[in-house]
C-alpha positions, 0 to 999 in steps of 0.5 A: 456129901449129903446125909444120905450119902454118909449113911450109905458110905457107913453101911458100905464100909460096915458090909465090906469089913464084915464080908456081907457084900453079895451074901445076905445084905441087899444094899439097894433094899436097905437104902430104901429102908434107910430113906424111910427111916430118915423120913421118920427122923426128919433127917432133912432138917437143917441142923443135921449138917451142923458140926459135920459127920458123927461116924464117918470122920472117925473111920479115917484114923482106923486103917488096919482091918482089925482096928476098923472092926473094933470101931465099926463094932461100936458104931453098929452098937450105937445104931442098935441102941438108937433103933431100940428106942424107935417104933419097931412095928415099921417094916423098914425099921425091923429090917435095918435092925435085923441086918445090923444084928447080923453084922454085929454077930460077926464082932464078938470081941470088939466091945471088950477091946473098947472097954479095955481101952476105956479102962486103961484111960481111967488108971490113975498113974499118979497113985504110988500103988499103981506105979509099983504094979506098973513097974512090976509089969514093965518087962512083960509089956516090953517083951510083948511089944518086941514080940509084936514088932518082930512079928510085923517085920517078919510078915512084911518081909515074907510079903515082900518076898512073895509079892512080884510088884 
C-alpha cells in the first residue's frame, strides 16, 4: 500500500469509529487536503517506506470498539501535535486540523485511559511497600475481574438468544 492509501485508511477508520461518515466530514475534500499536506511534507521521499507504517499496524491488535477508540484517540492527538508545528496559514492544513479537533471532541476519556496504562507500567513491583498495598487490593481486583467476566458471559448469552443466525 502507498502512503496515500495508509492516510486514507487511518482517516476512514477514525471516522467510522467516531460516527462521522455522512455527517460533517467530507472524505474526498479531506483527501485533497491530505494530498497538499503530503506535498508540504515531501512525503513521496524514499525514506517514507522504511520500517513500515507508523499507525496502521498498531490498529490490528485493538479489536473491540472501545479499545479502538482509545488507540485512535492517541493517534489523533499525535496528528494534532504534529500539525500544531506547521504553517496554519494554509487552508488545507487548517481544514485537517479542524476535522481532527472535531473527531477528538468525541474522545473525552481516551487520554486518561492511556495515562492510567502508562502509570501501571511504571509501578515498581519489587518495592515491598508496593507489594503490601497490592496484596491489600488483591481481593477487590479479583472481584472486579469476576464481575467483568460474568457480565461478558451474560451479554454473550443474551446475544445468542436474540440472534437468529
